[in-house]
N, C-alpha and C positions, 0 to 999 in steps of 0.2 A: 316538766322542769320549772322550778320557781326560783327566781333571784330575790334575795333580800338586799335592799339598797336604800341608801339615803346619802345625800351629799354632805350631811353633817355627821361628824363622828361622835362617839360617846352617847348614842341614843338607845343602846341596848340591842343593836342589830344582831351581834354575834350570839349573845346570850339567848335571845329569842329564837334564833336559828337552831342552836343546840337543844333548847327545850323542846321545840317542835319535833326534832329528830328523835330525841329520847322518848318522848311521850307517844309519838307515832309507833315506835317499836314496842315499848313495854306495855302500853295501855291498849293499843289497837292492832298489834301484831303485824305491822307493816315493815317491809324492807326499804331502807332509806340509804341513799348515797349522798354524802356531804362533799361538796366541792369548795375548797377554801382558796379563794383568789386574793385574799387580803394579805399583803406582805407582812403585816403585823403578826400573822399566824395565830391569833388568839383562839380561833376555833380549833385549829390543829392541836394547840396546847391543851385546850379543854378536853379534847377527845383522847389524846395519847400521852399527855404529860410533857414536861420540859425536856427530860432526858431523851425520850424517844423522838420527840420533835427535832432535837439537835442531831440525833443519829440519822434520821431520814434526810435531813438537809445535807449533812456531810457525805452521805452515800448517794446523793443525787436521786433520791427516791421521792421527789416532790414535783409539783407541777412546773417548777422552774425548769426542769429538764426538758419538758415539752417545748417551751418557748425558746430555750437555748438551742435545741436541735433545729428549730425552724430558722433561727438567725444564722446558724452555721451552715445552712443549706443541706442539712442531713434529712433523710427520710423521716417523717413524723413518727415519733416514738408511740408505740401502742400503749395507751395508758392503763391497760389491764395489769401490767406488771407493777404499776405504781399504787394500785388500790390497797389500802390497809383495811383488812377485814376484821369485823367484830370489835370496833372501837367503842370507847366510853368506859370509864372506870366503874360504872354501875352494873352489878351482876344481873339486874332485871332487864338491862338493855342488851339484846342478843342479835339484833339484825340491822345495825348501823355500820356502814363502811365509809371510808374517807379517802379523798384525794387531797393530800396535804399541801400546805403552802410553804413559802420560804421568803426570807428577807431579800433574797436574790431577785425577786420579782420587781423590786424598785428600780434597779439598774436595767433589767431586761425591758421594762416598760418604756424607758427612755430610748432604747435602741429599736423598738418595734417599727418606728416610722421609716427606717431604712430598708424594710422588707420590700423587695420589688418583684420577686418571683411568684408571690401569692398575696391574696388579700390578708392583711395582718389581723383582721377580726375573725378569721376562719380557722386559725391554728388549733384552738382547743377542740372545735367540732371534729376536725380531722383525726385528732388523737383519740377521741371518745368512741369512734366506730367500734362496735362490738362490746362496749363497756356497760351500756345502759340497760340492756335487757335484764329482766328479773327484778328490777326495782319498782316499787309502787310509787315512790316519791324521790325526786332528786332536788336537793336544796343547794343553791349556789350563794355563798357568802361573798358579796362584792365589796371592794374597798370604796371609800367615800370620794370617788373621782370618776370622771368619764373618759379616762385614758384607754388605750387599745386593749389592755388586759381586761379591764372591766367590760369593755365592749365585747370581748370574746365570751364572757359569761352571759351578757344580755342577749347575744346573738343566738345562743342555744336555748334560751329560756322561752317557755310558753307564756309565762306571766311573771308579775313582780309584786312583791310586798314592800311597803314603806314603813318600817318601824320608826316611831318618832316620839320624843317627849312633847307634850302639848305646851310648848313655849314658842316665842317669836323666832329665836335663833334656829331652832330645830325644824320649823315648819315653813319658813319663808321660801325655801328653795323648791318646795313641792311643785308649784305651777311651772317654773322653767324646766324642772326635771320631766314632768309630764310632756311638755312641748318637745323637748329634745328626744325623748324616747319615741314619740310619734314620728318624728323626723327619721330616726334610725329605722324604725319599723317599715316606713315607706321605702327608704333606700335599700333595705334588705329584702323587701317584698315578703316579709314575714311578720305576722301580728305578734305584739307583746302585750298581753292583756293586763290591764290594771285590776289586781285582785283586791286592793284596798290598803288602808292605813291602819297600822297596829299601834295603839297608844301604849307607851311604856313609861315606867318611872312616874306613874300617875299619883298626884297628891290631891285627894278629895278636898282638903281644906284650902288649897291654893286658888285664889281668885283669878290669877293669871291662867292656870290650867283650865278653869271653868270657862273663862272668856274665849280662850283659843279653841276649846272644844266646840263652843257655839259657832264660832267662825267656820270651823271645818265642816260642821253639820249643815250650815245654812248655805254654803257655797256649792251650787249644783255642778260646777266645773271640776271640783276636786274629787279624788277617788272616794269610794265608799269607806266609811269608818267601821271597822270590826266592832261589834257591840261590847266585847270584853275588853276591859282596860287592865293592863298589867300594873299592879301597884309598885311604887317605889319601896324597896325592901332591902335591908342588909343581907337577908338570907338569899335572895336572888343574886345579889352581887357576889356573895361568897360561893355561889354555885359554880363559879368559874374555876374553883380549885379542883385539881385532878385527884379526886379521892372518892371512895365508895361511901356515900352517906347512909347506906342501908336501903332506903326507899326513895323514890322520886319525891314523895311528899316531904320527907325529911330534907332532901336536897334543896328543893325550891321554896319550901316554907309551909308550915302547917296552919298558919293563920289566914288561910284563904288564897295565898299566893299560888300554890300548886293547882288548886281548883280553878283559878282564873286561867292559868296556862293550859290546863286540860280542856276547858271550855273553848279557849282560842283554837286549840288543835282540832277539836271536833268541828268548829265553824270553818276552819281552814280546809278540812277534808270536804265538807259540803260545798264550799265555794269553788274549789278546784273541780269538783265533780260537775257543777252546774256551768261554770264559766269556761272551763277548759275541756269539758266532756271527757275527763279521765280521772283516775284515782280509784283503785279497786277497793 
């Protein structure tokens, strides 16, 4: 299980997560479970559309139900009944499932501190018992904070990716993030492996981007940089629309954007195989 995480929003985290899932499925034949913990539910909307996303929310078929049950003192809900199967508007994507998010997670996160009968960071893990078998990859889209719901996602993760724009505002929080995750890993007695930094919205012509890349490369204390840089692209931004673009190449961009994302996905599979010793 891999969490995608950055304390800065707007860095392409959700789009990168969605692209990894769709390419893992369509190009490499992998079964993928997406776990959307961000109350903005952008990943959920990308995968099932606005209408279905609202229906899931009104019917309590999102991860908000898991945390609401815990706060109410009810037995943890079995998340198998919440899994949405065969998501993505792309016909080529046939093996991606989803645990959907909800804006209700905003209020629920504020209430998690009053849980006294169990560790508030273990709620999700308890609900996922029996859900995870059969998946090659589980990708967890975390919100840009370190609150208890985010910690639920990090606690079940074997490793984490940091998607980031190569600018000062998007990268300054990486060292404190590393430090805090090491602290959490020690407290939980469970390693959370740094898989690396994914450069997104990259502009080759930007001197700022070039300078920040050099800084990231030269600092040995920072996570590894994935060699593939995802270019800034209107097509990639438009890929968030819930529609069948025909092919993934048409969805993410035929000017090299899709190929960059495919290369990233192949590198991601190799990295998880080496660093986490899994990924079939």
